[in-house]
C-alpha positions in Angstrom: 146.3 99.9 69.5 144.6 97.5 71.9 141.6 97.9 74.2 140.0 95.5 76.6 136.2 95.4 76.7 134.7 95.1 80.1 133.1 91.8 81.0 130.6 90.9 83.7 129.9 87.2 83.1 132.4 84.4 82.7 129.8 82.4 80.7 130.6 84.7 77.7 133.6 86.1 75.9 135.9 88.9 77.0 137.3 90.2 73.7 140.3 92.4 73.1 140.7 94.4 69.9 143.3 95.8 67.5 142.6 98.6 65.0 143.9 99.9 61.7 142.9 103.5 60.9 143.3 104.8 57.4 143.6 108.3 56.0 140.2 108.1 54.2 138.4 107.4 57.5 138.2 103.6 57.0 138.7 101.6 60.2 139.6 97.9 60.4 138.8 96.2 63.7 139.4 92.6 64.8 139.8 90.6 68.0 143.4 90.2 69.0 143.2 86.4 69.5 143.0 84.2 66.5 140.1 81.8 65.9 140.7 78.6 67.9 141.4 75.3 66.1 138.3 73.4 65.2 137.2 70.2 63.3 137.0 70.8 59.6 133.6 69.2 58.8 130.2 68.9 60.4 130.4 65.1 60.1 133.3 65.2 62.6 131.1 66.7 65.2 128.4 64.1 64.7 131.0 61.4 65.1 132.5 63.0 68.2 129.2 63.1 70.1 128.0 59.7 68.8 131.3 58.2 70.1 131.3 60.2 73.4 127.6 60.5 74.3 125.7 57.9 72.1 122.7 57.9 74.4 122.2 61.6 74.7 119.2 63.1 72.9 120.1 65.2 69.8 116.7 66.0 68.3 113.2 65.6 69.7 109.7 66.4 68.5 106.4 65.9 70.2 104.5 63.0 68.7 100.7 62.6 68.1 100.5 60.8 71.5 101.8 63.9 73.2 105.2 62.3 74.1 108.5 63.5 72.8 109.9 61.4 70.0 113.7 61.4 70.5 116.7 60.7 68.4 120.0 60.1 70.2 123.4 61.0 68.8 124.2 57.3 68.3 121.0 56.7 66.4 121.5 60.0 64.4 124.8 58.8 63.1 123.4 55.4 62.2 120.5 57.0 60.4 122.8 59.6 58.7 125.0 56.8 57.3 122.0 54.8 56.1 120.2 57.7 54.5 123.4 59.1 53.0 124.2 55.8 51.3 120.6 55.6 50.0 120.7 59.1 48.6 124.0 58.3 46.8 122.5 55.2 45.4 119.6 57.3 44.0 122.1 59.3 42.0 122.5 62.3 44.3 125.9 63.9 44.8 127.9 67.1 44.6 126.2 68.1 41.3 122.8 66.7 42.1 121.6 68.2 45.4 118.6 67.4 47.6 115.8 70.1 47.6 113.7 70.2 50.8 110.3 71.9 50.4 108.6 71.3 53.8 109.0 72.7 57.3 111.1 71.5 60.2 110.7 67.8 61.2 112.7 64.9 62.4 112.9 63.6 58.9 114.0 67.0 57.6 116.7 67.2 60.2 117.9 63.6 59.5 118.1 64.2 55.8 120.1 67.4 56.2 122.4 65.5 58.5 122.7 62.6 56.1 123.6 65.0 53.2 126.3 66.6 55.3 127.6 63.2 56.3 128.3 62.0 52.7 128.9 65.3 50.8 125.5 65.9 49.1 124.5 69.5 49.1 121.0 70.2 50.2 118.8 73.2 49.8 115.9 73.8 52.3 113.6 76.4 50.9 110.6 78.2 52.3 107.4 76.2 52.0 105.7 79.4 50.8 107.8 79.1 47.6 105.8 76.0 46.8 102.5 76.6 48.5 101.9 80.4 48.3 103.8 81.5 45.2 101.5 81.3 42.2 102.3 78.2 40.2 105.3 77.5 42.6 107.2 80.0 40.4 109.8 80.8 43.1 110.5 77.1 43.7 110.6 76.4 40.0 113.3 79.0 39.5 115.3 77.3 42.3 114.9 73.9 40.6 116.0 75.3 37.3 119.1 76.7 39.0 120.1 73.7 41.2 118.8 70.8 39.1 118.3 68.6 42.2 118.5 64.9 42.1 115.6 64.5 44.5 112.9 66.6 46.2 111.7 66.0 49.7 108.3 67.0 51.1 107.0 65.5 54.4 103.4 65.4 53.3 103.1 64.4 49.6 99.4 65.4 49.5 100.0 68.9 50.8 102.8 69.5 48.2 101.2 67.4 45.3 100.5 70.4 43.1 104.0 71.8 43.5 105.6 68.4 43.0 103.8 68.1 39.7 105.5 71.3 38.6 108.9 70.7 40.2 109.7 67.0 39.8 111.1 66.7 36.2 112.5 63.6 34.6 115.3 62.0 36.6 114.3 63.9 39.8 113.0 61.6 42.5 110.4 62.5 45.1 110.7 61.5 48.7 107.7 61.7 51.1 107.2 60.7 54.7 103.4 60.3 54.4 100.7 60.5 51.8 103.1 59.5 49.1 102.5 60.9 45.6 102.7 58.6 42.7 106.2 57.2 42.2 107.6 58.7 45.4 110.1 56.9 47.6 109.1 56.7 51.3 111.4 58.1 53.9 111.1 54.9 55.9 112.4 52.8 53.0 115.4 55.2 52.6 116.1 55.0 56.3 116.2 51.2 56.1 119.0 51.2 53.6 122.2 49.4 54.7 125.2 51.7 54.9 127.7 50.7 52.2 131.3 51.2 51.1 130.2 54.0 48.7 128.8 56.0 51.6 131.9 55.3 53.7 134.1 56.5 50.9 132.1 59.7 50.5 132.3 60.3 54.3 136.1 59.9 54.1 136.4 62.3 51.2 134.8 65.2 53.0 136.9 68.3 53.5 136.5 71.9 54.6 135.6 73.1 51.1 132.8 70.5 50.6 129.5 72.3 50.1 127.0 71.5 52.9 124.0 73.4 51.6 122.6 76.2 49.5 120.6 78.7 51.5 118.5 81.3 49.7 118.5 84.9 50.8 115.2 86.2 52.1 114.8 88.7 49.2 114.8 91.7 51.5 117.4 93.3 49.2 116.4 91.8 45.9 115.6 88.4 44.4 116.6 85.4 46.5 120.1 84.2 45.7 121.7 80.7 46.4 124.3 81.3 49.1 127.0 78.6 49.0 127.5 77.2 52.5 130.7 75.1 52.9 131.9 73.1 55.9 134.6 75.6 56.4 132.3 78.6 56.9 129.8 76.8 59.1 132.4 75.1 61.3 134.3 78.4 61.6 131.1 80.3 62.5 130.2 77.7 65.1 133.7 78.1 66.7 133.0 81.9 66.9 129.7 81.2 68.5 131.2 78.7 71.0 133.8 81.4 71.9 130.9 83.9 72.4 128.8 81.4 74.4 131.6 80.0 76.5 129.3 78.1 78.8 128.6 75.7 75.9 132.2 74.5 76.1 131.3 72.7 79.4 127.5 72.7 79.5 125.7 71.2 76.4 123.1 73.7 75.1 119.4 72.8 75.4 116.8 74.7 73.4 113.2 74.7 72.3 113.2 76.2 68.9 110.7 76.8 66.0 112.9 79.0 63.7 112.7 77.7 60.1 115.7 75.7 59.0 115.5 77.3 55.5 116.7 80.5 57.3 120.3 80.9 58.2 119.3 81.8 61.8 117.4 78.6 62.4 119.2 76.2 60.1 122.8 77.3 60.7 123.1 79.3 63.9 120.6 77.4 66.0 120.6 73.9 64.5 124.4 73.5 64.3 125.0 75.2 67.6 123.2 72.3 69.2 125.0 69.7 67.0 128.5 70.9 67.3 128.3 71.3 71.1 126.6 68.0 71.8 123.3 69.6 73.0 119.6 68.8 72.6 117.2 70.4 70.2 113.5 70.3 71.1 111.6 71.0 67.9 108.8 73.5 68.6 105.8 73.1 66.4 104.3 76.4 67.6 104.7 79.8 66.1 104.5 83.4 67.4 101.0 84.0 66.2 97.5 83.7 67.6 96.3 80.1 67.7 99.8 78.6 67.3 101.7 80.0 70.3 100.0 77.6 72.8 102.2 74.8 71.4 105.3 76.8 72.2 104.1 77.4 75.7 103.4 73.7 76.1 107.0 72.8 75.0 108.4 75.5 77.4 106.5 73.9 80.3 108.3 70.6 79.5 111.8 71.8 78.8 114.1 74.1 80.8 116.4 75.7 78.2 119.8 77.2 78.9 119.8 78.9 75.5 116.6 80.4 74.0 115.9 82.1 70.7 112.9 83.9 69.4 111.9 86.8 67.2 110.7 90.0 69.0 107.0 89.3 68.3 107.5 85.9 70.0 109.0 87.6 73.0 106.1 90.0 73.0 103.7 87.1 73.3 105.9 85.1 75.8 106.5 87.9 78.3 102.7 88.3 78.8 102.4 84.6 79.5 105.4 84.6 81.9 103.9 87.5 83.8 100.6 85.7 84.5 101.9 82.1 84.9 104.5 81.7 87.7 105.0 78.0 87.1 105.9 78.6 83.4 108.3 81.4 84.5 110.0 79.2 87.1 110.7 76.5 84.5 111.7 79.0 81.8 114.3 80.8 83.9 115.5 77.8 86.0 118.5 77.0 83.8 118.5 79.9 81.4 121.9 81.5 80.5 120.8 83.8 77.6 117.7 85.1 75.7 118.6 85.8 72.2 116.5 87.6 69.6 116.9 88.4 65.9 114.9 89.3 62.8 113.7 92.7 63.9 114.2 95.3 66.6 112.8 94.6 70.1 110.5 97.1 71.8 112.0 98.6 74.9 108.9 97.8 77.0 109.3 94.1 76.1 113.1 94.3 77.0 112.4 95.9 80.4 109.7 93.3 81.3 111.9 90.3 80.4 114.8 91.7 82.4 112.6 92.3 85.4 111.2 88.8 85.2 114.7 87.3 85.0 115.6 89.2 88.2 112.4 88.1 89.9 112.9 84.4 89.3 116.7 84.1 89.5 117.9 87.1 91.6 120.1 88.2 88.7 119.9 89.7 85.2 119.7 87.1 82.4 121.6 88.2 79.4 119.2 89.5 76.7 121.0 90.2 73.5 120.9 90.2 69.7 123.6 90.0 67.0 124.4 90.9 63.5 125.0 88.7 60.5 123.7 87.5 57.2 123.1 84.4 55.2 126.4 85.1 53.6 128.2 85.2 57.0 126.8 81.8 58.1 125.3 83.9 60.0 126.9 84.9 63.3 129.4 87.8 62.8 128.9 90.3 65.6 127.6 89.8 69.2 127.4 91.5 72.5 127.6 89.8 75.9 127.4 92.6 78.4 124.3 93.5 80.3 122.5 96.6 78.8 119.7 98.8 79.8 118.3 99.3 76.3 117.6 97.0 73.3 119.4 97.2 70.0 123.2 96.8 70.5 124.5 94.3 67.9 128.0 94.2 69.4 131.5 93.7 68.1 133.1 91.4 65.5 133.5 87.8 66.3 136.9 86.2 66.8 138.5 85.4 63.5 136.6 88.1 61.5 137.8 91.5 60.4 135.2 94.3 60.4 135.9 97.0 57.9 134.0 100.3 58.5 133.9 102.5 55.4 132.5 106.1 55.6 129.6 106.2 53.2 127.2 109.2 53.0 127.8 110.2 56.5 127.5 106.7 57.9 129.8 103.7 58.6 129.2 100.9 56.1 130.1 97.5 57.4 132.1 94.9 55.5 133.5 91.6 56.8 136.3 89.2 55.9 137.2 85.8 57.4 136.7 82.0 57.2 132.9 82.1 57.8 132.2 84.2 54.8 130.5 82.5 51.8 132.6 81.9 48.7 129.7 83.3 46.7 126.3 82.7 45.0 125.8 79.4 43.2 125.6 80.0 39.4 125.8 83.7 39.7 129.4 85.0 39.4 128.3 88.5 38.6 126.3 88.9 41.8 129.2 87.3 43.7 131.6 89.9 42.3 129.2 92.7 43.2 129.2 91.9 47.0 133.0 91.7 47.5 135.1 94.8 47.5 138.6 95.2 46.0 140.2 93.8 49.2 137.9 90.7 49.3 135.6 92.0 52.1 132.0 91.0 51.9 129.8 94.1 51.8 127.1 93.5 54.3 124.9 96.3 53.1 124.4 97.5 56.7 125.5 100.7 58.3 126.7 100.7 62.0 126.7 103.4 64.6 129.2 103.2 67.4 127.9 103.3 71.0 131.0 105.4 71.7 132.7 107.1 68.7 135.9 107.2 70.7 135.9 103.5 71.7 134.6 101.0 69.2 135.0 98.2 71.7 131.8 99.5 73.3 129.9 98.0 70.4 127.7 99.1 67.6 124.0 99.7 66.8 122.4 98.8 63.5 122.1 102.1 61.5 120.0 100.9 58.6 120.4 99.2 55.3 122.6 101.3 53.0 120.6 100.4 49.9 117.3 101.3 51.6 118.3 104.8 52.6 117.4 108.0 50.7 117.6 111.8 50.9 114.9 114.3 51.6 114.7 117.4 49.4 116.9 119.2 52.0 119.7 116.8 51.2 119.4 115.1 54.6 119.9 111.3 54.6 117.2 109.1 56.0 118.1 105.9 57.8 115.1 103.9 56.8 115.7 100.9 59.1 115.9 103.0 62.2 112.9 105.2 61.3 110.8 102.2 60.5 111.7 100.3 63.7 110.8 103.3 65.9 107.6 103.9 64.0 106.4 100.3 64.3 107.2 100.4 68.0 105.3 103.6 68.5 102.2 102.2 67.0 102.2 99.5 69.7 100.7 96.6 67.8 98.4 98.5 65.5 100.6 98.0 62.5 102.6 95.0 61.3 105.1 97.1 59.3 105.6 100.4 57.5 107.0 101.5 54.2 109.0 104.7 54.7 108.7 107.1 51.8 109.7 110.7 51.1 112.6 110.7 48.7 113.2 114.2 47.4 110.3 115.4 49.6 110.5 117.9 52.5 108.8 115.5 55.0 108.8 111.8 55.7 105.7 109.7 55.1 104.7 106.1 55.7 102.4 103.5 54.2 101.1 101.5 57.1 100.5 97.8 56.9 98.0 97.4 59.7 97.9 94.4 62.0 95.2 91.7 62.2 94.0 93.0 65.5 93.7 96.5 64.0 91.5 95.2 61.2 89.0 94.1 63.9 88.5 97.7 65.1 85.7 99.9 63.9 87.1 102.1 61.1 86.6 105.4 63.0 88.3 104.0 66.1 91.2 102.7 64.1 91.7 106.0 62.3 91.6 107.9 65.6 94.1 105.5 67.2 96.5 105.6 64.2 96.3 109.4 64.1 97.1 109.7 67.8 100.0 107.3 67.6 101.5 109.1 64.6 101.3 112.5 66.4 102.8 111.0 69.5 105.7 109.4 67.5 106.3 112.7 65.7 106.4 114.7 68.9 109.4 112.5 70.2 111.4 112.5 67.0 114.5 114.7 66.8 114.5 116.0 63.3 113.1 115.9 59.7 115.0 112.7 58.9 113.4 110.8 61.8 110.0 112.5 62.1 107.2 110.9 60.0 104.6 113.6 59.4 102.0 111.9 57.2 100.8 108.4 56.8 98.1 106.3 55.2 96.9 102.7 55.4 98.2 100.4 52.7 95.0 99.4 50.9 96.3 96.0 49.8 98.5 93.2 51.1 102.1 93.1 50.0 102.8 90.7 47.1 105.0 87.7 47.7 105.5 87.0 44.0 106.5 90.7 43.3 109.2 90.5 46.0 107.4 93.0 48.2 107.2 90.5 51.0 110.1 88.3 52.0 109.7 84.8 53.1 110.5 86.0 56.6 107.3 88.0 56.5 109.1 91.4 56.4 108.7 94.1 53.8 111.2 94.7 51.1 111.3 98.5 51.4 112.8 99.1 47.9 110.3 96.9 46.2 107.4 98.4 48.1 108.5 102.0 47.2 109.0 101.0 43.5 105.6 99.3 43.2 103.6 101.9 45.1 104.6 105.2 43.6 101.0 106.3 43.0 100.2 105.7 46.7 103.3 107.7 47.8 102.3 110.5 45.5 98.8 110.5 46.9 100.3 110.7 50.4 101.8 114.1 49.5 99.2 115.5 47.1 95.8 114.4 48.6 93.9 115.1 51.8 91.5 112.2 52.1 92.5 109.1 54.0 95.7 110.8 55.2 96.9 111.0 58.8 99.1 114.0 59.6 101.3 115.0 62.5 
């Protein structure tokens, strides 16, 4: 059976699908066309663009003088060869990776490129693992697992305490500035002369060579080291290039802050620019008060044709675009797509972005999200048609097979293809757990078809399978969907919510209030929360979606307990497990409780 999806924009894909339907209700879905041929290793792409466009900017970051410091493709290859040879001479190699502790920087980007160029795995981890986690315990567990040959931190003084704990005998330390005792300076490494050892290592690369280890966020358990090979990243980028077809003739340009220790920022965004010969402007801003001005400053300088942010970033951006016509003119002048991920987007933000795009371009700019995981490199599903509402995650990418398995009244998503990880480093048991008997990776997400009779119309995220639970009535609760709607309904009063009510007759929520809410008078805050809860409950459609009682979480979630992921989102399972007394109080006490 084949079906053509409608398509309205030639800058994006126009997929056709084939299906296999089994007697047990399982459906296998894939695009009819095979994945296009592609180069086998990331180093090939660097060589391609260094040969063809040596003077084109690859990576740029604003310097202290306010000007953009730029690295061209030609310079990037020269520096990758020099740094790669230097790292090999330090004793790094396939079994002695590089661990990166600090945030995005030119040096971070070059070291990651150098490792990929000579076959040294690297592992960028969240700075919070070193700076927030007590005693750098999370980073220490990673060091114990990977046994790195060297550790890089831009600012040695900032990471000095962590480096004292993490840098064992035989493990070198690399700093850009404020070097700790015994550290090697990045500048000295970069001045190394490329040698025959480095050239031989470059020549020996193949599709199975490990590029990096990326650690999962911990939203579904303890962080795990996901093996990322050249095969999976290059295949995923080919899927992405098929999706964003404009990139085949128009090099992508972006301003991006997303952390490179995440698969979204470090694989999807970073390598999308590299493999398509584009330019990456490193944004030192963040979507938070006091830090967003730097993002706006960058967006006034650079007209992107591809832009990524998280929903809270778009919430902040749309306000600025509405009041600053010059910023809006620059932002929309070359824009092909606005992409969001990490959480659900509020409908009012979606509507305002679409309206602004029409106002400044005379047409609708594609606003879309996707679905994937660290284990899928990450891009696995996308949607390129114009929609009226937020939330559609799309259809499977070319080269992947989507397996939909009926599970507790929902469709559990599983994936198979060349962009799927071979497993978790040093953890064969966890690896075996996430693959089914046919070799499909179990994503852990449920999907809901937009049209049950036509899967080519795409899917919506329908919650994490492991997060969901039943009410006492036996009704299943889709925690992800309930949480997203509740957070949206509170309109900025809460940062997140823990959905509770397993084996209860009603749903409840523990509310993690926002910084702005903390500034309100207690009585005003309580009244506002109560009103929002009642309004949200009045629009819900049944007991499995209607939150009837709530209370303020009296303490911040714990990073070390795994309650808070390094993305800043709540681990629902860990929060429910560690707050059973609060959940009990929610159902058995009257004080400090909001009811609807």
